[in-house]
One Martini backbone bead per residue (centre of mass of N, CA, C, O) as a GRO file, in nm:
protein
  163
    1MET     BB    1  -0.320  -0.911  -0.381
    2ASP     BB    2  -0.602  -0.783  -0.311
    3TRP     BB    3  -0.881  -0.629  -0.422
    4TYR     BB    4  -0.836  -0.361  -0.268
    5ASP     BB    5  -0.544  -0.309  -0.361
    6ALA     BB    6  -0.597  -0.328  -0.663
    7ALA     BB    7  -0.793  -0.093  -0.678
    8GLY     BB    8  -0.591   0.120  -0.580
    9GLU     BB    9  -0.391   0.078  -0.815
   10TYR     BB   10  -0.572   0.142  -1.050
   11TYR     BB   11  -0.641   0.427  -0.952
   12ARG     BB   12  -0.356   0.539  -0.946
   13LEU     BB   13  -0.287   0.476  -1.251
   14ALA     BB   14  -0.548   0.677  -1.326
   15GLY     BB   15  -0.519   0.939  -1.144
   16TYR     BB   16  -0.792   0.931  -0.980
   17GLU     BB   17  -0.971   0.848  -1.248
   18TRP     BB   18  -1.229   0.648  -1.312
   19GLU     BB   19  -1.277   0.717  -1.622
   20ALA     BB   20  -0.975   0.607  -1.704
   21LEU     BB   21  -1.063   0.335  -1.691
   22PRO     BB   22  -1.054   0.066  -1.935
   23ALA     BB   23  -1.268  -0.099  -1.752
   24ASP     BB   24  -1.556  -0.182  -1.607
   25TRP     BB   25  -1.447  -0.363  -1.377
   26ARG     BB   26  -1.256  -0.146  -1.263
   27ARG     BB   27  -1.470   0.061  -1.190
   28GLU     BB   28  -1.623  -0.121  -0.997
   29LEU     BB   29  -1.391  -0.186  -0.805
   30VAL     BB   30  -1.339   0.106  -0.719
   31ALA     BB   31  -1.625   0.165  -0.618
   32LEU     BB   32  -1.617  -0.052  -0.400
   33LYS     BB   33  -1.390   0.074  -0.241
   34LEU     BB   34  -1.518   0.354  -0.193
   35ILE     BB   35  -1.765   0.246  -0.031
   36SER     BB   36  -1.606   0.072   0.181
   37ARG     BB   37  -1.459   0.342   0.295
   38GLY     BB   38  -1.673   0.579   0.296
   39VAL     BB   39  -1.902   0.498   0.487
   40PRO     BB   40  -1.726   0.445   0.748
   41ASN     BB   41  -1.605   0.743   0.746
   42GLY     BB   42  -1.914   0.925   0.678
   43GLY     BB   43  -2.111   0.794   0.513
   44TYR     BB   44  -2.307   0.811   0.241
   45LEU     BB   45  -2.303   1.117   0.192
   46GLN     BB   46  -1.997   1.141   0.172
   47PHE     BB   47  -1.951   0.946  -0.053
   48TYR     BB   48  -2.127   1.102  -0.255
   49ALA     BB   49  -1.984   1.378  -0.240
   50ASN     BB   50  -1.698   1.260  -0.330
   51ASN     BB   51  -1.814   1.084  -0.610
   52GLY     BB   52  -2.103   1.050  -0.703
   53ARG     BB   53  -2.343   0.904  -0.901
   54ALA     BB   54  -2.177   0.708  -1.079
   55VAL     BB   55  -2.024   0.566  -0.851
   56ALA     BB   56  -2.271   0.477  -0.692
   57ALA     BB   57  -2.382   0.297  -0.919
   58LEU     BB   58  -2.132   0.114  -0.946
   59ALA     BB   59  -2.137   0.010  -0.656
   60ARG     BB   60  -2.412  -0.126  -0.671
   61ARG     BB   61  -2.339  -0.313  -0.901
   62ALA     BB   62  -2.105  -0.458  -0.760
   63LEU     BB   63  -2.263  -0.566  -0.522
   64THR     BB   64  -2.451  -0.737  -0.697
   65LEU     BB   65  -2.242  -0.910  -0.852
   66ILE     BB   66  -2.116  -1.039  -0.576
   67GLY     BB   67  -2.387  -1.070  -0.373
   68ALA     BB   68  -2.445  -0.785  -0.210
   69HIS     BB   69  -2.766  -0.720  -0.177
   70ARG     BB   70  -2.812  -0.562   0.087
   71MET     BB   71  -2.603  -0.335   0.036
   72ALA     BB   72  -2.729  -0.241  -0.227
   73GLU     BB   73  -3.002  -0.169  -0.105
   74ILE     BB   74  -2.906   0.043   0.095
   75ALA     BB   75  -2.774   0.229  -0.113
   76GLY     BB   76  -3.037   0.276  -0.269
   77HIS     BB   77  -3.189   0.409  -0.038
   78CYS     BB   78  -3.002   0.645   0.000
   79GLN     BB   79  -3.037   0.763  -0.284
   80ALA     BB   80  -3.344   0.799  -0.269
   81VAL     BB   81  -3.342   1.002  -0.037
   82ILE     BB   82  -3.181   1.217  -0.179
   83ASP     BB   83  -3.360   1.250  -0.431
   84GLU     BB   84  -3.630   1.318  -0.276
   85HIS     BB   85  -3.488   1.568  -0.079
   86ALA     BB   86  -3.386   1.747  -0.269
   87PRO     BB   87  -3.363   2.039  -0.387
   88ASP     BB   88  -3.463   2.256  -0.588
   89GLY     BB   89  -3.245   2.255  -0.864
   90TRP     BB   90  -3.086   2.008  -0.827
   91ASP     BB   91  -2.758   1.880  -0.898
   92GLY     BB   92  -2.629   1.581  -0.832
   93ASP     BB   93  -2.321   1.666  -0.891
   94ASP     BB   94  -2.268   1.978  -0.863
   95ASP     BB   95  -2.438   1.982  -0.561
   96ARG     BB   96  -2.343   1.761  -0.349
   97PHE     BB   97  -2.198   1.940  -0.127
   98ARG     BB   98  -2.459   2.085  -0.015
   99LEU     BB   99  -2.558   1.831   0.164
  100MET     BB  100  -2.361   1.890   0.368
  101PRO     BB  101  -2.341   1.991   0.708
  102ASN     BB  102  -2.059   2.061   0.660
  103GLU     BB  103  -1.782   2.193   0.585
  104VAL     BB  104  -1.631   2.231   0.260
  105LEU     BB  105  -1.314   2.137   0.141
  106GLY     BB  106  -1.059   2.178  -0.049
  107ARG     BB  107  -0.741   2.086  -0.124
  108ASP     BB  108  -0.656   2.407  -0.076
  109GLY     BB  109  -0.875   2.508   0.167
  110THR     BB  110  -1.118   2.591   0.038
  111VAL     BB  111  -1.444   2.686   0.038
  112LEU     BB  112  -1.713   2.509  -0.110
  113GLU     BB  113  -1.901   2.480   0.159
  114GLU     BB  114  -2.107   2.565   0.377
  115ALA     BB  115  -2.261   2.518   0.650
  116GLY     BB  116  -2.531   2.332   0.579
  117SER     BB  117  -2.823   2.160   0.506
  118PRO     BB  118  -3.116   2.114   0.306
  119LEU     BB  119  -3.162   1.878   0.473
  120PRO     BB  120  -3.344   1.738   0.683
  121GLU     BB  121  -3.298   1.590   0.983
  122SER     BB  122  -3.465   1.336   0.920
  123VAL     BB  123  -3.292   1.262   0.673
  124MET     BB  124  -3.020   1.249   0.809
  125GLY     BB  125  -3.107   1.024   1.002
  126ARG     BB  126  -3.170   0.811   0.786
  127LEU     BB  127  -2.885   0.805   0.665
  128ARG     BB  128  -2.750   0.708   0.921
  129GLU     BB  129  -2.903   0.445   0.957
  130LEU     BB  130  -2.821   0.322   0.684
  131SER     BB  131  -2.517   0.338   0.728
  132TYR     BB  132  -2.516   0.144   0.971
  133GLU     BB  133  -2.625  -0.095   0.818
  134PHE     BB  134  -2.388  -0.113   0.624
  135MET     BB  135  -2.167  -0.135   0.868
  136ASP     BB  136  -2.279  -0.431   0.949
  137TYR     BB  137  -2.231  -0.628   0.721
  138PRO     BB  138  -2.455  -0.837   0.575
  139ASP     BB  139  -2.211  -0.878   0.392
  140ASP     BB  140  -1.917  -1.038   0.240
  141VAL     BB  141  -1.736  -0.840   0.059
  142GLY     BB  142  -1.450  -0.945   0.059
  143ASP     BB  143  -1.502  -1.237  -0.040
  144GLN     BB  144  -1.685  -1.165  -0.281
  145ALA     BB  145  -1.484  -0.987  -0.433
  146GLU     BB  146  -1.259  -1.190  -0.458
  147ALA     BB  147  -1.415  -1.407  -0.617
  148TYR     BB  148  -1.506  -1.227  -0.858
  149TYR     BB  149  -1.221  -1.056  -0.928
  150ARG     BB  150  -0.972  -1.244  -0.937
  151PRO     BB  151  -0.963  -1.338  -1.239
  152LEU     BB  152  -0.927  -1.047  -1.349
  153ILE     BB  153  -0.671  -0.970  -1.196
  154ASP     BB  154  -0.493  -1.208  -1.294
  155ARG     BB  155  -0.525  -1.134  -1.603
  156ASP     BB  156  -0.507  -0.798  -1.505
  157PRO     BB  157  -0.288  -0.654  -1.355
  158PRO     BB  158  -0.192  -0.345  -1.254
  159ALA     BB  159   0.098  -0.383  -1.415
  160GLY     BB  160  -0.036  -0.451  -1.659
  161PRO     BB  161  -0.218  -0.444  -1.913
  162ALA     BB  162  -0.461  -0.305  -2.055
  163GLY     BB  163  -0.839  -0.358  -2.005
   0.00000   0.00000   0.00000
């Protein structure tokens, strides 16, 4: 099982609640998986809206730890753009769905947020540009994550004791 699959299994075993993961490195590993699949799926803004500020910060930390410095830098720029241009009175976690330009639906199909972002189109364009830079994979996240997290995964595999 590679790092990506191990992260998914840790996340599943924690009930898909990253806060329930018993070790910092597991939270980082899950955040790394979430950003690795989230940005290519819908850009940084969607990753952020789905996961929040704390996971975004953990993902940047994990990218830095494994040596994926350019991708960490890009993610940091994305977050800085969001923080700089978010509307007045915006609460980074509670209001993060408001930033999405499309309608946001809950798991039960109810509308959580109507279509339309308060972010200017120029900001949305910058976030798209940065997301594409991230998706160009200027760092080899797969190999870097495997090298960094493999000893920890081997010592405490997903089916093993809590770590």
